[in-house]
N, C-alpha and C positions, 0 to 999 in steps of 0.2 A: 503493500500500499504505500501511497505518498503521504508524506507528512507536509502539512502546510501551516506557515507560522506567519502571522501579518500583524504588525503594529505592537508588538510585543508579546503576543500570544506565544504560549509553549506548549509543546507535546512532549510529555515526560515519559519515557519508556520506548520502546522499539515498536512501530505499529505492525510488524511481521509477527510480533509475539505479545499477544494482547491479554496475557495473563495479569498483567498489570499494566494499566495505561492511564494516564491523566492529562487531560485537556484543560488549559487554565489560560485566563485572561488578566491582565494587571489592571489597577486602577487607572482610570482614563478620563482626561478631562475634555479632550477633543479628538477627532479622527476615529478610524475604522480598526479593530482589533478584533484577531481571530485565530482560533487554535483548532486544527481540523486534520483528521486522516480521511483518505478517500480512495477510490481504486480507478478513477476517469481522469486523473492528472498524470498518469504513467507515460512514459516514452513509448511512442508509437500510435498513441490515441489523440488523432488530429481532427477529428469530426465526432459529432454527437452520435452518428450512425456507428461508431466505434465502441461505444459504451458497453461493457461487458454482460449486462444483466437484462433478461425479458422474464416473463411469467414461467414459474416452475423453479421457484428458488425459496428457500427458508433462511429466515434471519433471527439469531438468537443474540441477545446483548443482557449482561448483568451489569447494571450501572446504579449510580447515585450522583446527587448533584450537591454543590456547596451550600445552597439556599433553596427554600421551599418556593411553592408557587406564588407568585405576586412579589417576592423579594429578589429573586434571580432578576437581572436586568438584561433585556436584549433578546436573542433567540439562540436555540440550543436542539439536540437531537440525534436521531439516527435513522436511517433508511435508505430509500432510494429515490433520485430524482435526476433531472437532464440539465441542471445548472442554468437555469433559463436566462439569467441576467448576466451570464458572462462568467467568467473565471481567469485567473493568471494564465493559463495554458488554453483556454476557449474563448476567443473574442466572439461577439455577436450574441444577439439574443435569439430566444425561441419561446413558442408557445409553452409554458409551464406543465409538467408532469412530474407526479410523485405519489409514492405510497411510504410513510414514515411515520413515526412518532416525533410531534414536533412540539416545541415550546416557545411560545413569544409573550414578553410581557406588555403591559401598558407602554406605549401607545399603540402598540401592533394591532391590527384590525385587518382580519382577512375574511373573504367571503366563503362562508362554509355553509351556512344555513340562515333563513331569514330571521329566525329567532335563536341563532347560536351567538356565541359568547366572542367570537372573532379573535380571541386570544387565549392564554393557558397553557395547559398541559394535555395534549390531546392526541389520537391516533386519526389519520386522514388519508384519505386518496384525492387525487385531482389528475384528470387527464384532458387539458384544455388542446393537446395535440391530435385527439381522437377526430375523425372524420366528421362525427355528428356536432362538433364544436365549430365547424367551417361555417354554417349558415349564421351563427351568431354575429359573426364579424361585420357583415353591413347592417345588422339590426343593433349593433352595440349602443348608439347614440339613443334611439328609442327605447332600449332596456334600461340604460341608464336613467333616462328622463322619467320612465314610468316607475321605477323603483324608488323614486323620490316620494312617491304617494304610499302610504302604510298599506292599504288593504290590497292595492295592486301588486307591491312587493311580495306579500304573503302568498297571493296567487302565481305570481309569475316566477317567483325564485324557485319552487320545486321543479319547474320546467327546465331551468337554467342549469340547475345542479345535475339532473338526469344528462343533459347535453354535454356538460363537462366532466362527468364522473366523479362528483363531488360526495364524499360521504365523510363523516367525522363522528367521534365520541370522546367526551372528556374522559381524563384519566385521574381518578379520585384515589391517589395513594400519596404518601408523603414523599417527594421528590428527594428529600435527603437521607432516605433509608435504601438499602440495597432491595432492588427488586428486578426479577427477571422478565425481559419483554421479548415477545416473540411474534414475528409476523411471517404469515404462510402467503406468499404472492403466487396465486394459480391464474390460469386461462379463465376460469368461470368466475373468479372473484378474489377478494383478499379476507384474511382472517387475522385479527390482531389479539393477542392474548398477554395477560399480565399475571404473574405468577401462577402459571397454568389454567387461569381462567379467561375464558372469551369474553373479551370487551367489545369488539365491533365484528360482524361479520355482514360483508357486503358485496354485491355481484359487481361492483365496479373494480375493474383491472386495468391499469394501465399497460398500454401495448408494449411499451420499451422501444427501444434500450435504453436503460437507465444506468448511472452510476451509484455505488455505494457512498455514503458520507456520514461521518459523525464529527459534531462540532459543537462550539460553543462561541458566540460573538457579542458584539454590544450593538447590533444592528436593530432597526425597526421599520417595518412597512405597513403603510395604510393603503389597502385597495378594496374597496366596499362596493357593494352593488349600487349603492346610490350616487356613485361617480367620484368619491374621493378617492385621490391617489397620492401618496408621498411617500419618502423613506428618508432616513437618516441615521445618525447615530447617537447613543445614549451617555451620559456622563456615568461612569461608576466609581463608588468610593472606595472599594475594598476588592481583593482577589475572589475571582469566581472560577469555579471548576466543574468539570464533568469527570467522573472516575468510571473506569470500565475494568470489571474483573474477568469477564468473560465475554468473547465475541466470535460469532461463528457466521458465515454467509456460505451457503452449500446448495448447490443443484438439488432439486427435488421434484423429479418426474411426475 
């Protein structure tokens, strides 16, 4: 795996041996800081089409965080995505696609459900790269305008969710404690488990290819159905970390 350290972020331990791996970011007044391991920034991967994973894979991660939900600032998590907003080794943008365990603090606000929190610690899928999402592109101005009306949003957003392959479920555990997280990404859907119990079972399954990522940073993004879109970085007052005790990504036909 690649080790990525930006703005003072640190990856302690060897990514090739994750029996003990700690990703940490320092107190930051301004600028972006990130500690990350992934498998899509390796030599020879020059296009998103080269990313290594498609449906038929099992992910297991035993992890804990330095802070609990609401106190951890920025974003963090692990799973699969297509680095849609670019990467040090992958310039250019793409329609986002992911299935992962994701954390975002305030003011993060992401389009998950008409009545969803838009932030917190949750399991989720999203596949804006799927063919059914293409018709939404010319309709985007109308969708954004209509979503400003509450009752219209409640009726329209489930249709948008279906088209974009969106599903999510909050994770109601103490992030500071060790937990085992498991994701089964299959052709006919995804199943997310925490400590052996199914949290989310959905028919939505990104087509891929996607890359594995495990990270912690001080970033936020607002991208809501009512047309708000912005991103930036947060000030952090102390060290924050994500510690991994066990990690495996294996094909599972």
